[in-house]
N, C-alpha and C positions, 0 to 999 in steps of 0.2 A: 383366614380370609382377610384381605387388606381393606382398609377404609377407602371409600371413594373420596377423591379430592376434586375441587373445582379450580380451574385455571382460566386466565384470560390471555388471549394472544391477539396482537395487532399485526395484520398482514397487509402488504401492498402487492398487488398483482398487475401484470401487464394486461391491457384490455384484450381479452381473447374470449370467444363465445363459450368455451367449455372450461375456462379457468376456475370458476367458482365450484363447479361440479367436481373437478379434479381435487380441489382443496378438501371438500367434504368427504370424498372417497378415501383419501389418505387418512383423515381423522378417524373415520369409522374402521378402516382396516387395521389401524394401530390400537384398536380396543377402546376408543373414547366415544362418548356420547355427546352430540352437539346440544348444548342447553340453550344457547342464545346466539343470534347472529344479527349484526347491523352492518349493512354494506352501503357504500356510496360511490357512485361513478364520478371520478374526477375527469379533467381534460385529457390526461394521458395515463391514468392509473385507476384501478379499482381498490378502494380502501375497505378492509373487512375487519370488524371488531368481533372476535369469536370467543365465546365462553364454552369450554368443554369440561366434561367430568370423566374421571376414570381412575383406575388403580395403578396405572403404569406411570413411568417417569415422563413428565412433561418435556424435559430436555431431549429425550429420545424422539418424542413426537415432533418437536421443533426441528431437530436434525433431519427427519424424514420430510417434513414440509419444505425445508430449504432445498431439497433435491428437485422440486417441481420447477421445470424450466421457465415458467411464466411468473414465478414468485420472485419479486424483487427484494423483499425483506420480510422478516418475521421476528417479533420480539415480544417480550412480556413487559407490560407497563410496570413502573415502579409501584411498590406498595406504599400506602400512605405513610407508614411509619418510617420510610426511608427518605421522604421528601423533607428537605430542610427549609424552614421558613426563611424568607429573604432577610438579609441583614440590613438594618436601617442605616442610612447614610451617616457618615461621621459628622459630628458637629464641629464646625470650624473653631479653632482656638484663637481668641483675640490676643493680639500680641503687639 
């Protein structure tokens, strides 16, 4: 038995009445459980921050989500350990 993993996906969808339901349906059909959803309607897009749990590959889920015709993008946010702190500006050398 595999351990359940939790993943976060950020999606942008075209504004369509059934778009969000279609997204949820693909997630469930691929064996994932929706743990948390935050959605916001923009002027021309629907932004969805989705947290899912499952034992399958999240990259496979991402590939299936990308096939939804109203989905404009889907990506996983960078984990904190990969975010590099900004470099401080160089101090000018007096000369």
